[in-house]
N, C-alpha and C positions, 0 to 999 in steps of 0.2 A: 530555540524552538524545537520541540521534540515531536516525533511522529505521534506518540501518545505522550502529552506534555510532561515536563519534569515533575518528579514527586519528591526529590531530595536535593533541592538546590539550597545548599547551606549558606544562607545569606549573611549569617553573623559569624564573627571571628571569636572563637573561644580560646584563642591562644595568646591572649594579652599577658603582659608582665604581671598583672595583678591576679591572674587566674580567673577573671570574670569575663563577662561579655563586653567587648570593646566597641563593636559597631558593625554595620553591614559589610560583608565581604565585597571587595571590588570585582573579583573574578575577571581580571583584565585579560587573561589568556582566552577564556571562553568568549568574552566580548570581541576580541580580535578575530577569532574564528567565525563568530556570527556575522560580523561586519563584512568579512571576506566572502562567506558563503551566501549570505542573504541576497545582496544585489546582483551578484555575478553568476555563481554556480547554479543557484536555484532558478535564476532567470533562464539559463540554458535548459535546465530540466523542464521548466514550464513550457518553453517553446517547443522542444522536441516531443514532450508528452502530448501537448495539444495537437501538434501536427500528426503524429503517428496514430493516436487513438481517434482523433477526429476523422482521419481517412478511413479507419476501420468502420466507424459508425456510419459515415456517408456511403461507404461501399455496401453495407448491409441495407441501408435505407433505400438506396436507388438502384442497385444492381444485383443484389444477392439476398433473397429473402431467407429468413430463418426457418429452416425446414427440419431441423434435427436438434437433439439435445446439445451437441457440440456447438452449433450455431448460437443457440440461446446462451450458453455459458460464455462463449467468446464475446458476444455482443455485450453481455452484462459486465464482463471484465473490462472491456473498453470504456463502457459508461462509467464504471467506478474509478478507473484511472483518469478519465477525462474530468470528472468532478473533482478528483483529488488535486490535479495540477491546476485546475481553474481556481481552487481555493488557495493554492500555495502563495501566489503573489499578494493576496489580501492578508494572509497570516504574516508574511515577511514584512509588509508595510506597517502593520500594527505593532510588530515586534520592535521595529526600528523607530516608531513614533509613539511609544508608550501607550499603545492601544487607544489611539485617538478616536477610533470609531465607536467607542463606548462599551458598556457592559453587555448589551444585547449582541453586538458583533462578537464579543469574547465567547459567549456561550454558543452562539450559532456556528461560528467558524471552527472552534475547537471540537464541538460535537459532530458536525458534519464531516470534519477531517477524520475523526475516529471511525465513523460509520463507513466511510469510503475505504479506509485502510483495512478494517475487518472484513468487509464484503469482498474486497479485491483478493486478499490472500485465501479466503475460504473458497471463492470461486475458482481459483487456480487449483485447489485441491479437488474440486468437483471435475475440472477438466481432466486431471490425472485419473480420477476414478472412472470417468467416461471412456478414456482411452484404454484403460484396463479392461473394461467390460466389452468394448468393441473389438479388441484385438485378442485378448486372452480368453474371454468367454463370449464369443460372438453369438453362438446359438442359444445359449441360456438367457442372454440379456436382450435379445432382439425386441421382444414385446415390451420390456421395461424402458427401453431407450426411445421413448416417444416424445413428441413436441410438448404435449400437456404435462408430462412428467418433468421435463426440463424447466418449464415455466414455474411449476409448483416448487421445485427444489430451489430455484433462484429466488422465488418469493420468500421461502423459508430462510435462505441465507441473508437476504436484506433485512428481514424481521429480526433475526438473531443479532445481526450487526447493530441494529438500532437499540435492541435491548441491552447488549453489552456496552453500548456507549451512553447509556442513561446516566451513570455517575458523572460523566464528563459534562453533559448538558446541565445537570442539576447542581453540581458542586463548584464548577468553575465560575470565577467572577473576576471582574476588574476592580482593583483596589490600590490604594497608595501604600506601597511597601514601607516607605520611610515613616509615614504616620503610624502605621500599625506597629512598627518597631519601637517608636517612642512611647506610644500609649500602652503597649503590652509588655515591653521588656525593660525599658529604662524607668527611672524613678519618676513619679508624677510631676515633680517640680521642674523637670527638664523642659526647656522652652520648645514648644511644638514646631517652631520654625527653624530649628537648628539643622535639620536635614532637608535637602531639596526634594521635591516630589519625585517619586519613582513608581510610576504605575506599571503593574504587571497583570497578566491574566493567568491565574494559577488556581489550584484548589483552595477553597476557603471553608472552614468548618466552625460550627458554633461550640463544639466541645471536643476534648481530647480523645474521648472514646471513639467518636465517629471518625475523627481524623486518623487514628491508629488503624481502625478496621478498613477504612477506604483506601488508605495509602498502601496497605498490604494486599488488599483484594484486587485492586485495579491492575497493578503491574503483574501480579501472579496470573490473572485472567489473560492479560495480553500475551504473556509468555506461553501459557498453556494452549489457549485457543487461537491466538494470533500468530503463533510460530510453530511450536512443537507438534501440535495436532496436524496442521497442513504439511509439515515436513515429513512426518511419519507416513501420511497418506501418499504424498508425492513420491517418496523414495520407494515405498513398497510397490505401488502401482507401476511406476516406470521401470523398476527392476524386473518385474514380471513381464512387462512389455518387451524389454531388451532380450530377456531369455527366450521369449516367443519368436522375436524377429531373427535371432541368431540361428534358430532351427529351420528357417525358411531358406530355400535355395533361390536366391534372387540377386541380381546384380545391384539392385537398389537397396538392399537391406543394410549395407554398411552406412550409406548416407542417412537412412532412417534412424539407425542406432546413434549416429553422431548428433542428429537433431534432438533425440531424447536425452542424451547425455548433456547436451548444451542447456536444455530446459532445467535439468536438475542442478547442474553446476552453477548456473547463473542465479537460480533461486537461493541456493545455500550461500554463495559468495556475497550476494546483496544483503540478505537478511540476518545471517549468522553473526557478523561483527556487532551490529547494533543490539541484538538480543542478548549477546554475552555482556555488553556494557550495561544494558538494562538490568540483567540478572545480578551483576556485581553491585550496581547502585541500590537494588532492592534489598540485597542481603545486608548491606551496610547502612541502610536507610536511617536507623535510629541510633547509630553510633556517632559520638562526637568527633567531628572532623575539623582539621585546620582549614584555613581559607585556601591554601595551596592545594591540598588534597581534593577539596570540593571543586576547585577550579579545574583541576586536571580531569576529574570524572566528567564534569559537564562538557568540557572541550572534546573529550573522547566521544561522548554521546552525540554531540553536534556533528562531528566528522563521520561517524558510522551511520547516523541516520541519513545523511546525504547520500551515502552509498546505497542505502535501502531505497531512497527515492528514485535512484536510477532504474530500478526494476520496472517502474511504470512506463519508462521510455523504451525498454527492451521487450516488453510484453507483445506489442504489435508485431515486432520482427520474429519473435520466437513462436508465437501462437497463430499468426495470421499470414504475414507476407511470405513466410517460408513455404506455404502451401501453393501448389501449382495452380489450382483453380482460383484461389484468391488473388494471385498475381495476375491471372488473366482478366479477372473482373477489374482490378486496379488499372490495368492497361486500357481497358475500355473507358474508364473515367478520364484518363489523360487524353485519349483520342477524341472523346466527345468534347472535352474542354478546348482542344485545338480546333475543332470544327465549329465551335460555338461562334455565332456571328457571321460565319462565312456561308454556311448552308444548313438547312434543317436536317438533322440526322434521320435516317429511315427508322420506322417503328421497329423496336426490338422484338424479335421472336422469343417466345418462351424458351428459357434455357433448359437444356436437357441435363446440365451438370447438376449433380447433387450439391447440397449446401454444406456438406461435411468437410471441414477443414482437415487437411492431411488424408483425405479419402479419395480413392480412385474409383471411377465408374467402371473401369475394366477390372482387371484382377489386381488386388492390392498386394503389397509386399509380403503379407503373411499368408497369401494364397487364398484369402477369403474373397467373397463377392462384395458388392457395395454395402450390403447390410453388415458384413463383418467389419468393414472400415479399417483404415490403417493410416500411418503417416505416409505422405508423399513429399518428395523434395524436388 
């Protein structure tokens, strides 16, 4: 199971003694990795992701209204991660049960999976750009950083993610891999019952030209838009933020710098290994590979994609709970839950806190006012 599912799973062994096609590759190494990661590691990621991102959504819904672009971005990041981890157990179940939920579930789960991943990483780039505008260019960006602008940009991000995921919705299908192998690769006289059914949810094409173009375009787009573009934006914006914070005379600037560095390092550490594995897989996509080589590549993609999945669990900590005011709102949730059933809590007075994550209502670490905004720790 890949973040953006496999495009070069070499199912057939081309290394037989006769030099021809021998049969489907067993890929035992990749299967062992998948069986180990699916029920256990992915379950932990799902639980942590649901808990962390669910708390962010509940906090915004009940205690902290979205009043700035940062709030809109962070709420949408939490929603994207929440939908992602909610779909993860269904994908794992279908992978382990030969997609028993059928072809419709294959298209829907793979497609929604892709939409949430694209939107999540692009929204993180938006958060970086917003922090750059708030800290490095506070006076020039004040009028542009409005709530309607944030909602418009988030709508554009979700629309772009849906458009980029269209090939996944359209071309993915559930089919019997063993039957396709016998009908399309082996001689017609081979008994169609010689291979046991092996249902998969993968790309399926009607002609080789469409297969060639799509199998090159989809991973190339994923690498360009789903990783390198956000990486460039994040590194550039946060590098400028760090340079600005280091020029500020404040006891809190070093803590703020560490928060920024953590955001960048975690993003790179989580997403770079998988995208390097995907890049290698894309470059060697149409080369003839032995079963052992294909098995090793697929196992590497499974391992590195799991590391990438961890990012959705870390996002709430990096982007929300590290903020002073967000932690205060979260404490109110815990207090209200403790008081639930014992006494009716008093009506909440309108909060004077701004809804800017990492923003101080007094003087921020970069010396700007509330409108300038900055990281708080």
